[in-house]
C-alpha positions in Angstrom: 53.7 20.9 -25.8 54.2 24.3 -24.2 51.4 25.6 -22.0 50.5 29.3 -22.6 50.3 31.5 -19.5 47.8 34.3 -19.6 47.4 37.1 -17.2 44.0 38.5 -16.6 43.4 42.1 -17.8 43.3 44.7 -15.1 41.1 47.7 -14.6 42.6 50.4 -16.8 44.0 48.0 -19.3 43.0 47.9 -23.0 40.4 45.1 -23.5 42.3 42.2 -25.1 41.4 41.9 -28.7 39.9 38.7 -30.3 38.0 37.5 -33.3 35.2 35.0 -32.8 32.5 33.1 -34.5 29.3 33.5 -32.6 25.6 32.5 -32.8 25.1 36.0 -34.4 28.0 35.9 -36.9 31.6 36.9 -36.6 32.8 39.6 -34.3 36.0 41.6 -34.0 36.3 42.6 -30.3 36.5 45.3 -29.1 36.7 47.1 -32.5 33.1 46.2 -33.5 31.8 48.0 -30.4 33.8 51.2 -30.5 31.8 54.1 -29.1 29.7 51.8 -26.9 30.0 50.3 -23.5 30.2 46.5 -23.4 29.5 44.0 -20.7 31.6 41.0 -21.6 30.4 38.0 -19.5 31.2 34.3 -19.3 29.1 31.4 -18.3 30.2 27.8 -17.4 28.0 25.6 -19.6 24.9 25.5 -21.8 21.7 23.8 -20.6 22.5 24.3 -16.9 19.8 25.8 -14.6 21.9 28.8 -13.3 23.3 29.7 -16.7 19.8 29.5 -18.2 18.3 31.8 -15.5 21.2 34.3 -16.2 20.8 34.2 -20.0 17.1 34.8 -19.7 17.7 37.7 -17.3 20.3 39.3 -19.5 18.1 38.9 -22.5 15.1 40.4 -20.7 17.3 43.4 -19.7 19.0 43.8 -23.1 16.9 46.8 -24.1 17.7 48.5 -20.8 21.4 48.0 -21.5 21.0 49.2 -25.1 19.3 52.4 -23.8 22.5 52.9 -21.7 24.6 52.6 -24.9 25.8 49.1 -23.8 26.0 45.9 -25.7 26.1 42.4 -24.1 28.6 39.9 -25.3 28.4 36.4 -23.8 31.3 33.9 -23.8 31.2 30.2 -23.3 33.6 27.3 -24.1 30.7 25.1 -25.4 30.3 24.5 -29.1 28.2 26.6 -31.6 25.6 23.8 -32.2 25.1 23.4 -28.5 24.6 27.2 -28.2 22.0 27.2 -31.0 20.1 24.3 -29.5 20.2 25.8 -26.0 19.0 29.3 -27.2 16.1 27.6 -29.1 15.2 25.6 -25.9 15.2 28.9 -23.9 12.9 30.6 -26.4 10.5 27.7 -26.8 10.4 25.8 -23.5 11.8 27.6 -20.5 9.9 29.8 -18.0 11.7 31.6 -15.2 10.3 34.3 -12.8 7.5 35.1 -15.2 9.8 35.3 -18.2 9.0 33.1 -21.1 9.5 33.2 -24.9 12.8 34.9 -24.3 15.0 35.3 -27.4 18.7 35.7 -26.7 20.0 38.1 -29.4 23.5 39.0 -28.2 26.6 37.3 -29.6 28.2 34.4 -27.8 31.8 33.3 -28.4 32.9 29.7 -28.3 36.7 29.6 -28.1 38.6 28.6 -25.0 41.4 30.9 -26.2 39.4 34.0 -25.4 38.3 32.6 -22.0 42.0 32.1 -21.2 43.0 35.5 -22.5 40.5 37.1 -20.1 41.3 34.9 -17.2 37.9 33.3 -17.1 39.2 29.8 -16.7 40.1 29.5 -13.0 42.0 26.2 -12.4 40.8 26.1 -8.7 37.2 25.9 -10.1 37.5 24.1 -13.4 40.0 23.6 -16.2 37.2 23.2 -18.8 34.5 25.7 -17.7 34.6 29.5 -17.4 33.7 31.1 -14.1 31.0 33.8 -14.1 33.2 36.7 -15.1 31.9 40.2 -16.0 34.1 42.8 -17.6 32.8 46.4 -18.1 34.5 47.9 -21.1 34.1 51.6 -22.0 33.6 53.1 -25.4 37.3 53.5 -25.9 37.9 49.8 -25.3 39.3 50.1 -21.8 38.5 47.6 -19.0 36.8 49.7 -16.3 35.4 47.1 -13.8 35.7 43.4 -13.3 33.3 41.2 -11.2 33.8 37.5 -10.7 31.4 34.9 -9.3 32.1 31.2 -8.7 30.5 28.5 -10.9 27.7 27.8 -8.4 26.4 31.3 -7.7 24.3 33.4 -10.2 25.0 37.1 -10.7 23.2 40.0 -9.2 21.8 41.8 -12.3 20.7 44.9 -10.4 24.3 45.3 -9.3 25.5 44.9 -12.9 23.2 47.6 -14.2 24.0 49.8 -11.2 27.8 49.4 -11.8 27.4 50.4 -15.5 25.3 53.5 -14.6 27.8 54.4 -11.8 30.7 54.2 -14.3 28.9 56.4 -16.8 27.9 58.9 -14.0 31.5 59.1 -12.7 32.8 59.8 -16.2 30.1 62.3 -17.1 30.2 64.3 -13.9 33.9 63.7 -12.8 32.7 62.4 -9.4 33.3 59.6 -7.0 30.3 57.7 -5.8 29.7 56.5 -2.2 28.8 53.0 -1.0 25.3 51.8 -2.1 25.0 54.7 -4.5 21.8 54.5 -6.6 20.9 56.6 -9.7 
C-alpha cells in the first residue's frame, strides 16, 4: 500500500478543501465559510483534560469570535459518537475556571485525511493524534497565519484572538503591527 505524502499549507496558500461529517452536520470547507474569517484548529483526543479546557474556552469565546466575523471549526481524529458523548459530558458535568454548562456549538470534523492534508499529524509527536494546530483563514479562503502547539501544552486564547484582530487591522488599514501590539 502506497503511503500518501502531504505538505502542510503555507501562509498565503489557498486553504485546502475538504468535505466532512461533523457533530453539527456536513460541511464543505472552506466554501461554506466564504466571506468569513475561520479559525480551523485541531486537538489530540476527546475526554482529555487539556482538550476539554480548550474546548470550553473556545466555546465560551465563540460569540466574541462571531462578532469579529469569525467561525470556529474544530478537527479531531476521534469518532463522531465519541465527540457527541464528550460534548454532552462537557455541558453536563465539567467546570473549569468558573465556566460550566458550556455548550460546544461549532462543527468538528472526524477524518484523519483532513488532519494529514493540513499537516496536523506530526510523526515526531504521534502518528494517531493531531497536534494543537491553529490556521487563520481569511474571507477569501487564504491561509493567513499558522500556530502550532505540542500535544502537552494548551493554547493561549488571548493570543489567538489578538492574532485575528491584528490580521483584520492590517488588512483594513494596510499597516504592519509591532511586537506585542494590542487593539
